[in-house]
Rosetta silent file (secondary structure, phi, psi, omega in degrees, C-alpha in Angstrom):
SEQUENCE: MNVQNVDYQDAQAAQKFTQSLRETGFGVVRNHPVPQALVERIYAGWSAFFESQDKEQWRFDPETHAGFFPASISETAKGQTQKDLKEYFHIYPGTRVPDSLQADIDEYYRIAQDVATTLLSWIEANTPEEVSGQFSEALSSMIRDSQQTLLRVLYYPPLEGSESEGAVRAGAHEDINLITVLPASNEAGLEVKGRDGQWLPVPCDPGQLVINVGDMLQEASDGYFPSTTHRVVNPEGASRGRARLSLPLFLHPRPEVVLSSRYSADDYLKERLRELGVS
SCORE:     score description
SCORE:     0.000 S_00000001
   1 L     0.000  129.349 -176.075   76.055  157.745   54.797 S_00000001
   2 L  -124.580   91.017  176.805   79.233  157.017   52.801 S_00000001
   3 L   -74.959  121.967 -177.080   82.265  158.859   54.313 S_00000001
   4 L   -81.452  143.485  174.052   84.983  158.537   51.529 S_00000001
   5 E  -102.139  106.111 -168.660   88.437  157.223   52.312 S_00000001
   6 E  -110.475  133.455  176.967   90.681  159.236   49.981 S_00000001
   7 E   -78.571  117.294 -178.664   94.349  158.655   49.056 S_00000001
   8 L   -55.128  -34.768  178.469   96.065  162.007   49.560 S_00000001
   9 L   -75.820  -10.767 -172.942   98.427  161.209   46.623 S_00000001
  10 L   -64.642  136.102  173.747   95.555  160.438   44.286 S_00000001
  11 L   -56.928  -26.800  177.433   95.180  162.674   41.246 S_00000001
  12 L  -104.101   14.774 -175.007   91.522  162.988   42.005 S_00000001
  13 H   -56.943  -41.002 -171.754   91.952  163.368   45.787 S_00000001
  14 H   -67.982  -44.911  176.247   90.841  166.923   45.956 S_00000001
  15 H   -62.148  -43.562 -179.217   87.479  166.266   44.107 S_00000001
  16 H   -62.577  -45.708 -178.254   86.828  163.054   45.997 S_00000001
  17 H   -66.415  -48.835 -176.892   87.569  164.628   49.364 S_00000001
  18 H   -62.154  -38.160  179.540   85.448  167.739   48.794 S_00000001
  19 H   -62.510  -45.770  175.954   82.499  165.648   47.582 S_00000001
  20 H   -51.707  -50.615  178.415   82.736  163.555   50.766 S_00000001
  21 H   -64.630  -35.853 -177.195   82.574  166.755   52.907 S_00000001
  22 H   -72.233  -35.617 -178.522   79.662  168.147   50.845 S_00000001
  23 H   -85.377  -29.273 -173.112   77.629  164.889   51.224 S_00000001
  24 H  -128.532  -16.903 -172.726   78.508  163.931   54.805 S_00000001
  25 L    85.622   -5.521 -177.099   80.516  166.652   56.555 S_00000001
  26 E  -132.085  153.082  171.265   83.340  164.100   56.939 S_00000001
  27 E  -149.670  150.742  178.126   86.207  162.681   55.016 S_00000001
  28 E  -116.106  135.581 -173.811   89.020  160.231   55.743 S_00000001
  29 E  -121.575  132.505  174.363   92.545  160.769   54.246 S_00000001
  30 E  -117.480  170.139  174.899   95.317  158.144   53.972 S_00000001
  31 L    55.468   41.042 -174.213   98.932  158.489   52.629 S_00000001
  32 L   -99.262 -179.076 -175.712   99.163  161.942   54.011 S_00000001
  33 L   -89.916   -3.547  179.809  102.341  163.778   55.418 S_00000001
  34 L   -75.397  110.131 -176.446  101.569  163.284   59.120 S_00000001
  35 L   -64.715  127.834  176.683  103.961  160.628   60.368 S_00000001
  36 H   -63.324  -34.295  176.691  102.249  157.777   62.324 S_00000001
  37 H   -61.108  -29.902  177.636  105.304  157.279   64.391 S_00000001
  38 H   -75.617  -40.043 -175.133  104.918  160.914   65.654 S_00000001
  39 H   -68.698  -42.536  179.938  101.240  160.418   66.509 S_00000001
  40 H   -64.506  -30.674  175.297  102.138  157.254   68.464 S_00000001
  41 H   -70.039  -47.338  179.390  104.859  158.998   70.385 S_00000001
  42 H   -56.920  -45.864  179.274  102.525  161.745   71.291 S_00000001
  43 H   -57.264  -45.144 -177.151   99.791  159.318   72.393 S_00000001
  44 H   -60.635  -50.323 -176.596  102.408  157.467   74.628 S_00000001
  45 H   -62.578  -47.100 -176.737  103.895  160.674   76.170 S_00000001
  46 H   -71.711  -29.693  174.130  100.577  162.307   76.888 S_00000001
  47 H   -54.518  -45.671 -179.599   99.092  159.185   78.305 S_00000001
  48 H   -63.276  -42.234 -175.450  101.889  159.172   80.900 S_00000001
  49 H   -63.583  -44.927 -171.322  101.240  162.903   81.534 S_00000001
  50 H   -74.903  -27.871 -177.523   97.424  162.507   82.138 S_00000001
  51 L   -85.993   -0.456  178.013   97.972  159.494   84.425 S_00000001
  52 L  -105.320  166.856  175.700  100.359  161.461   86.638 S_00000001
  53 L   -85.933   -4.754  179.247   99.778  164.166   89.200 S_00000001
  54 H   -62.573  -31.028 -176.172  102.149  166.498   87.308 S_00000001
  55 H   -53.302  -30.819 -179.223   99.153  167.612   85.213 S_00000001
  56 H   -66.313  -17.205  179.043   97.923  169.680   88.105 S_00000001
  57 H   -79.821   -8.462 -174.556  100.909  172.057   87.753 S_00000001
  58 H  -120.338   33.394  179.351   99.634  172.877   84.212 S_00000001
  59 E   -58.659  148.856 -174.103   96.059  174.034   85.011 S_00000001
  60 L   -62.278  152.448  176.317   94.660  176.216   82.300 S_00000001
  61 L   -84.073  124.063 -175.708   95.059  180.013   82.199 S_00000001
  62 L   -71.616  -14.135  177.683   91.504  181.421   82.539 S_00000001
  63 L   -83.149  -46.870 -171.471   92.424  184.399   80.255 S_00000001
  64 L  -100.081  -14.710 -176.163   93.866  182.401   77.360 S_00000001
  65 L    64.586   15.322  171.250   92.346  178.923   77.963 S_00000001
  66 L   -85.102  138.636 -178.182   95.740  177.334   77.363 S_00000001
  67 E   120.192 -164.918 -168.273   96.649  174.423   79.658 S_00000001
  68 E   -90.476  132.846  178.436   95.219  171.515   81.407 S_00000001
  69 E  -117.436  112.895 -179.907   91.427  171.077   81.999 S_00000001
  70 L   -69.896  168.160  179.452   90.494  168.361   84.615 S_00000001
  71 H   -62.631  -29.348 -178.338   87.437  166.235   84.229 S_00000001
  72 H   -69.654  -17.584  170.592   85.629  168.190   86.849 S_00000001
  73 H  -123.217   31.251  174.115   85.345  171.260   84.572 S_00000001
  74 L   -66.239  165.893 -177.705   85.091  169.515   81.340 S_00000001
  75 L   -65.695  152.310  169.506   82.749  170.711   78.671 S_00000001
  76 L  -113.274  116.410 -176.442   79.127  170.025   78.586 S_00000001
  77 L   -59.575  147.605 -178.942   78.079  169.603   74.848 S_00000001
  78 L   -56.821  131.864 -177.598   75.386  171.984   73.627 S_00000001
  79 L    85.505   -8.196  177.614   71.945  170.604   74.472 S_00000001
  80 L   -98.823  160.910 -177.685   73.424  168.096   76.891 S_00000001
  81 L  -104.841  -32.536 -170.952   73.106  167.929   80.735 S_00000001
  82 L  -101.769  138.575  171.664   76.088  165.791   81.728 S_00000001
  83 L   -63.190  139.115  177.716   79.735  166.788   81.492 S_00000001
  84 L   -62.124  149.409 -179.728   81.780  164.816   79.092 S_00000001
  85 L   -83.869   69.304 -170.250   84.006  162.035   80.510 S_00000001
  86 L  -160.501  160.362  176.823   87.319  163.491   79.525 S_00000001
  87 E  -126.774  161.421 -178.379   90.318  165.640   80.478 S_00000001
  88 E  -160.204  160.659 -178.733   92.256  167.784   77.932 S_00000001
  89 E  -126.435  123.311  178.266   95.197  170.102   77.355 S_00000001
  90 E   -98.019  134.591 -175.984   94.667  173.160   75.082 S_00000001
  91 E  -130.083  116.750  177.188   97.628  174.260   72.997 S_00000001
  92 L  -111.211  179.578  179.811   97.650  177.434   70.873 S_00000001
  93 L   -60.736  130.219  175.629  100.716  178.917   69.032 S_00000001
  94 L    85.853    2.233 -179.374  103.433  179.481   71.569 S_00000001
  95 L   -72.792  139.093  173.853  101.786  177.520   74.409 S_00000001
  96 L   -87.755  140.134  171.617  104.360  175.726   76.690 S_00000001
  97 L  -126.679  175.026  176.249  103.892  172.083   77.534 S_00000001
  98 L   -55.596  145.355 -172.621  106.142  169.834   79.537 S_00000001
  99 H   -53.559  -42.285 -176.808  109.591  169.787   78.126 S_00000001
 100 H   -70.414   -8.921  177.244  109.684  166.174   77.227 S_00000001
 101 H  -105.479   -8.524 -170.695  106.456  166.693   75.106 S_00000001
 102 H   -63.958  -52.207 -169.834  107.301  170.014   73.503 S_00000001
 103 H   -60.993  -46.020 -177.857  109.223  169.057   70.458 S_00000001
 104 H   -70.789  -33.793 -177.618  106.734  166.370   69.132 S_00000001
 105 H   -69.947  -40.414  175.534  103.679  168.500   69.850 S_00000001
 106 H   -60.800  -43.101 -179.701  105.230  171.425   67.957 S_00000001
 107 H   -63.036  -46.481 -176.853  106.186  169.248   65.042 S_00000001
 108 H   -63.764  -41.539  176.982  102.664  167.739   64.918 S_00000001
 109 H   -60.687  -42.410 -179.165  100.949  171.206   65.093 S_00000001
 110 H   -66.759  -50.221 -179.093  103.135  172.434   62.201 S_00000001
 111 H   -66.555  -43.984  172.848  102.586  169.510   59.929 S_00000001
 112 H   -56.256  -40.103  178.067   98.892  169.203   60.604 S_00000001
 113 H   -64.808  -39.497  177.830   98.340  172.874   59.974 S_00000001
 114 H   -59.419  -45.005  176.742  100.226  172.530   56.626 S_00000001
 115 H   -61.620  -40.187 -179.893   97.859  169.639   55.700 S_00000001
 116 H   -67.565  -34.737  175.357   94.798  171.628   56.676 S_00000001
 117 H   -57.350  -50.637 -175.777   96.066  174.489   54.454 S_00000001
 118 H   -65.032  -42.260 -176.147   96.246  172.104   51.459 S_00000001
 119 H   -65.391  -38.263 -174.330   92.806  170.610   52.341 S_00000001
 120 H   -76.898  -21.415  171.634   91.093  174.031   52.509 S_00000001
 121 H   -67.641  -44.242  177.263   92.741  174.760   49.139 S_00000001
 122 H   -61.699  -43.263  177.650   91.177  171.625   47.754 S_00000001
 123 H   -56.239  -58.404 -178.308   87.800  172.602   49.188 S_00000001
 124 H   -56.037  -47.633  178.458   87.734  175.972   47.650 S_00000001
 125 H   -56.968  -27.965 -176.173   88.986  174.731   44.239 S_00000001
 126 L  -116.766   21.441  172.735   86.084  172.287   44.076 S_00000001
 127 L  -102.845  131.994 -179.123   83.274  174.321   45.424 S_00000001
 128 L   -50.761  148.834 -178.044   80.828  175.885   42.948 S_00000001
 129 H   -58.686  -34.758 -178.712   81.537  179.522   42.134 S_00000001
 130 H   -69.858  -15.332  173.286   78.143  180.651   43.500 S_00000001
 131 H   -95.283  -52.121 -177.458   79.245  179.330   46.928 S_00000001
 132 H   -58.849  -35.548 -178.086   82.990  180.077   46.843 S_00000001
 133 L   -64.348  -16.139  179.062   82.339  183.556   45.494 S_00000001
 134 L   -81.858  -20.824 -178.826   80.670  184.340   48.868 S_00000001
 135 L   -62.273  137.577 -175.916   83.860  183.723   50.835 S_00000001
 136 L   -72.242  -20.598  171.476   85.316  186.923   52.187 S_00000001
 137 L  -163.355  179.630 -179.129   88.718  185.578   51.282 S_00000001
 138 L   -62.408  140.599 -179.493   90.446  182.181   50.335 S_00000001
 139 H   -61.091  -36.619  178.256   89.656  179.573   52.976 S_00000001
 140 H   -71.504  -25.758  170.418   93.307  178.825   53.334 S_00000001
 141 H   -72.410  -32.574  179.954   94.037  182.485   53.921 S_00000001
 142 H   -51.797  -34.510 -173.916   91.497  182.670   56.681 S_00000001
 143 L   -95.107   -3.995 -175.055   93.706  180.540   58.949 S_00000001
 144 L   -64.953  127.304 -179.550   97.000  182.114   58.033 S_00000001
 145 L    62.172   22.369  179.310   98.775  183.475   61.054 S_00000001
 146 L   -75.197  128.390  174.310   95.721  182.670   63.232 S_00000001
 147 L   -89.721   -0.103 -178.258   96.456  182.579   66.924 S_00000001
 148 L   -94.193  -13.733  179.418   93.070  180.860   67.513 S_00000001
 149 L   -59.329  127.723 -170.252   93.823  177.530   65.939 S_00000001
 150 E  -115.170  116.586  172.498   93.614  174.992   68.738 S_00000001
 151 E   -93.349  121.006  174.858   95.378  171.689   69.294 S_00000001
 152 E  -110.373  117.100  174.394   93.523  169.739   71.912 S_00000001
 153 E   -94.290  115.633 -172.604   95.194  166.694   73.473 S_00000001
 154 E  -104.019  131.037 -176.392   92.198  164.637   74.659 S_00000001
 155 E  -130.115  113.312  174.913   92.302  161.939   77.353 S_00000001
 156 E  -101.001  112.563 -175.369   89.233  159.809   78.052 S_00000001
 157 L   -67.545  159.457  171.037   89.954  157.925   81.214 S_00000001
 158 L   -55.348  152.486 -178.790   89.147  154.217   81.671 S_00000001
 159 L   -87.614  134.093 -172.987   85.521  153.709   82.776 S_00000001
 160 L  -106.225  -22.187  178.293   85.168  152.560   86.423 S_00000001
 161 L   102.720   -6.788 -179.354   81.531  151.910   86.646 S_00000001
 162 L  -102.764    9.397  175.719   80.889  154.950   88.982 S_00000001
 163 L   -65.402  148.823 -179.968   80.120  157.443   86.244 S_00000001
 164 L   -58.508  154.898  178.525   76.932  159.394   86.418 S_00000001
 165 L   -65.287  135.933  178.510   73.969  157.774   84.588 S_00000001
 166 L    90.327  -16.184 -169.992   73.886  159.024   81.017 S_00000001
 167 L   -74.990  138.741  174.767   77.421  160.454   81.066 S_00000001
 168 L  -132.728  167.380 -178.186   79.455  159.691   77.908 S_00000001
 169 L   -51.841  -51.630  170.742   82.961  160.375   76.597 S_00000001
 170 E  -147.719  113.293 -179.366   81.738  163.141   74.384 S_00000001
 171 E   -56.113  162.856 -177.611   78.140  164.085   73.992 S_00000001
 172 E   -58.988  130.249 -173.451   76.588  164.683   70.509 S_00000001
 173 E  -157.890  171.840  170.183   78.023  168.029   69.217 S_00000001
 174 L  -127.451  150.304  176.576   79.161  169.855   66.207 S_00000001
 175 L   -77.307  148.251 -175.183   82.587  171.614   66.016 S_00000001
 176 L   -80.880  -33.119 -161.629   82.855  175.412   66.059 S_00000001
 177 L   -89.043 -163.628 -174.767   85.722  176.053   63.697 S_00000001
 178 L   -78.081  -64.697  171.577   86.316  175.775   59.904 S_00000001
 179 E  -138.140  158.112  176.074   87.636  172.200   59.679 S_00000001
 180 E  -120.526  132.879  175.691   89.100  169.708   62.132 S_00000001
 181 E  -109.124  124.458 -171.132   92.077  167.468   61.502 S_00000001
 182 E  -139.545  112.071  171.490   92.070  164.331   63.626 S_00000001
 183 E   -59.872  151.234  174.301   94.466  161.327   63.536 S_00000001
 184 L   -52.215  133.020  171.841   92.924  157.875   64.170 S_00000001
 185 L   -63.576  171.647  169.413   92.550  157.545   67.942 S_00000001
 186 L   -81.597  -15.508  173.722   94.130  154.650   69.773 S_00000001
 187 L  -134.129  154.067  172.427   90.628  153.319   70.585 S_00000001
 188 L   -65.369  175.864  174.619   87.349  153.305   68.709 S_00000001
 189 L   134.976  -12.512 -178.838   84.305  155.255   69.611 S_00000001
 190 E   -82.863  130.697 -175.305   83.836  158.184   67.264 S_00000001
 191 E  -132.195  149.038  179.551   80.366  158.062   65.595 S_00000001
 192 E  -122.103  144.719 -179.696   78.649  160.433   63.075 S_00000001
 193 E   -94.175  119.759  177.663   74.956  161.033   62.770 S_00000001
 194 L   -73.987  172.263 -179.389   73.455  160.389   59.365 S_00000001
 195 L   -65.944  -18.201 -179.133   70.731  162.275   57.684 S_00000001
 196 L   -90.704    3.939 -176.715   68.325  159.447   58.616 S_00000001
 197 L    87.493   -4.411 -178.142   69.176  159.919   62.292 S_00000001
 198 L   -81.578  148.414  171.476   71.180  156.720   62.582 S_00000001
 199 E   -93.188  128.226 -178.832   74.565  156.721   64.336 S_00000001
 200 E  -126.595  144.593  176.002   77.406  155.169   62.332 S_00000001
 201 E   -69.405  134.574  178.087   81.053  154.531   63.357 S_00000001
 202 L   -75.422  110.745 -177.019   83.573  156.701   61.463 S_00000001
 203 L   -69.374  120.476  176.569   85.961  154.256   59.650 S_00000001
 204 L  -153.224  107.270 -177.742   89.451  155.207   60.396 S_00000001
 205 L   -81.456  159.373  175.280   92.466  152.995   60.587 S_00000001
 206 L   -56.155  135.826 -178.528   95.788  153.761   62.331 S_00000001
 207 L    94.194   -2.141 -178.197   97.783  156.097   60.070 S_00000001
 208 L  -106.537  159.790  175.741   94.650  157.727   58.658 S_00000001
 209 E  -112.062  133.020  169.105   93.166  161.266   59.221 S_00000001
 210 E   -99.874  131.829  169.237   89.487  162.115   59.846 S_00000001
 211 E  -119.106  130.357  176.556   88.487  165.503   58.663 S_00000001
 212 E  -132.875  152.269  178.419   85.215  167.183   59.421 S_00000001
 213 E   -69.754  136.980  171.411   83.393  170.357   58.661 S_00000001
 214 L  -105.947  170.398 -174.994   82.882  172.781   61.488 S_00000001
 215 H   -57.191  -34.231 -177.075   80.103  175.370   62.028 S_00000001
 216 H   -68.041  -36.032  170.048   82.130  178.152   60.779 S_00000001
 217 H   -62.701  -45.473  178.334   82.604  176.491   57.266 S_00000001
 218 H   -63.829  -31.955  173.089   78.951  175.812   57.236 S_00000001
 219 H   -67.830  -53.586 -178.529   78.170  179.410   57.980 S_00000001
 220 H   -58.196  -32.266  179.932   80.688  180.746   55.444 S_00000001
 221 L   -99.469   17.053  174.775   79.280  178.400   52.670 S_00000001
 222 L    51.602   38.564  172.432   75.604  179.183   53.619 S_00000001
 223 L    92.640   -1.743 -176.306   75.038  175.533   54.462 S_00000001
 224 L   -65.925  -42.211  177.060   76.629  174.049   51.390 S_00000001
 225 L  -103.715  123.811  179.101   79.078  171.994   53.537 S_00000001
 226 L   -83.964  134.656  172.426   77.306  170.527   56.619 S_00000001
 227 L   -88.688  111.237 -169.480   78.700  170.543   60.054 S_00000001
 228 L   -90.496  142.026 -179.155   77.624  167.073   61.018 S_00000001
 229 L   -71.394  134.587 -178.813   76.769  165.993   64.533 S_00000001
 230 E  -148.227  165.991 -178.704   79.199  163.451   65.979 S_00000001
 231 E  -155.992  166.402  174.491   80.026  161.966   69.420 S_00000001
 232 E  -117.030  115.176 -170.414   82.322  159.626   71.227 S_00000001
 233 L   -88.872  155.371  176.324   80.458  156.631   72.752 S_00000001
 234 L   -71.908  138.617  179.129   81.507  154.704   75.933 S_00000001
 235 L   -78.453  170.518 -178.139   83.099  151.437   75.037 S_00000001
 236 L  -117.302  164.053  173.662   81.860  147.894   75.983 S_00000001
 237 H    57.495 -146.532 -179.425   83.605  144.975   77.498 S_00000001
 238 H   -52.420  -29.132 -178.136   87.331  144.936   78.032 S_00000001
 239 H   -65.329  -18.369  176.919   87.648  148.171   76.265 S_00000001
 240 H   -62.121  -22.005 -175.939   86.052  149.950   79.212 S_00000001
 241 H   -91.868    5.745 -174.812   89.235  149.526   81.108 S_00000001
 242 L  -115.579  137.247  178.094   91.346  151.269   78.500 S_00000001
 243 L   -74.450  156.053  175.183   91.983  154.994   78.160 S_00000001
 244 E  -122.302  127.231  175.181   91.311  156.708   74.823 S_00000001
 245 E  -113.976  156.189 -175.341   93.490  159.532   73.487 S_00000001
 246 E  -146.152  153.037 -171.359   92.629  161.886   70.660 S_00000001
 247 L  -136.134   46.621 -174.339   94.534  164.699   68.940 S_00000001
 248 L   -71.372  137.592  169.782   92.192  167.056   67.020 S_00000001
 249 E  -104.936  121.165 -177.933   93.563  170.282   65.599 S_00000001
 250 E   -96.795  107.866 -176.689   90.697  172.788   65.286 S_00000001
 251 E   -79.566  112.973 -175.850   91.403  175.227   62.456 S_00000001
 252 L  -113.647  138.537  176.039   90.105  178.693   63.317 S_00000001
 253 L   -70.369  169.537  160.580   90.176  181.775   61.241 S_00000001
 254 L   -54.450  145.059 -175.770   91.667  185.074   62.411 S_00000001
 255 L   -53.912  -35.612 -177.084   89.222  186.870   64.621 S_00000001
 256 L   -81.500    0.163 -178.419   88.544  189.645   62.098 S_00000001
 257 L   -68.970  130.685 -179.691   87.701  187.283   59.261 S_00000001
 258 E   -85.588  120.981  176.499   84.095  187.824   57.938 S_00000001
 259 L   -94.557  -31.757  177.837   82.246  184.560   57.856 S_00000001
 260 L  -163.958 -173.627  178.123   78.921  185.851   56.658 S_00000001
 261 L   -70.260  -16.603 -179.522   76.643  188.978   56.840 S_00000001
 262 L   -96.842  -25.239 -170.736   75.810  187.769   60.386 S_00000001
 263 L  -143.928  139.282  155.501   79.066  186.913   61.921 S_00000001
 264 E   -82.357  169.056  170.687   82.897  187.544   62.169 S_00000001
 265 H   -62.624  -41.697 -178.910   84.878  184.689   63.279 S_00000001
 266 H   -65.161  -43.813 -177.604   85.394  186.331   66.690 S_00000001
 267 H   -62.931  -43.511 -173.674   81.593  186.943   67.214 S_00000001
 268 H   -66.331  -40.890 -176.773   80.833  183.363   66.281 S_00000001
 269 H   -67.730  -43.577 -179.542   83.488  181.853   68.497 S_00000001
 270 H   -63.199  -44.100  178.189   82.438  183.986   71.542 S_00000001
 271 H   -61.429  -45.969 -172.986   78.784  182.988   71.110 S_00000001
 272 H   -73.231  -35.937  175.807   79.472  179.288   70.914 S_00000001
 273 H   -63.067  -37.030  178.068   81.909  179.393   74.001 S_00000001
 274 H   -59.927  -44.984 -173.670   79.149  181.138   75.946 S_00000001
 275 H   -73.536  -19.753  172.833   76.790  178.376   75.101 S_00000001
 276 H   -80.698  -14.733  179.976   79.372  175.773   76.206 S_00000001
 277 L    80.912   21.492 -175.004   79.781  177.606   79.498 S_00000001
 278 L  -120.156   10.933  178.294   83.601  177.979   79.095 S_00000001
 279 L   -92.011    0.000    0.000   83.897  181.705   78.130 S_00000001
């Protein structure tokens, strides 16, 4: 599996990036508009948040799913039996977070969403007409004004040795949404499953973005773009004592967007959330 690392400023970036998604479900982008200093500030600020008891005051709203999710009620990946070893905070448009973290998280959300809009335009422009002609509307239009696009601040605590046997930071899964925009984490661990069944680390250096296809784009493209299985493995050695932070933006269409003859975006999301046990 050859995940392409594409220069965002390259004249051929759109074609190279789309081809990487077509072949692997993943692509890596460098020289993009998301400032690395912003990402590092967010990692530092949210690391302090997750390591404090203040997080308990920000428990998620069961109606909106915005807010803090402790490890005790973390997700269990589809087909897995153990909960993931992680905590997270869900942020939708208008979600309040601690005052000291609000400005940076709002700025990241805005910039990353703008980048995603450009990437979706690249994908559509470089998709064969027999595939793109099936889209109910332009891919970049599907996410416009969506209140479903989710920024998840993920915290994988240091491993203490008392974890349940077989528990991992993130079990093998596919994303639900159209595409995911993910800055390089502060620690390694993200792996993708190749067509031969082998697991490979996703190459992504600080300052780069990982982009992956979600199930909704796979559905809308009738399988042309594969939603590839990925996971976050437990570290070895000294890395076991370090926390890992991650900042994925999951780009979701508006609920009424038609994905295919089988699903609207709302129908698809509700079905998957039921499978995850979080609906």
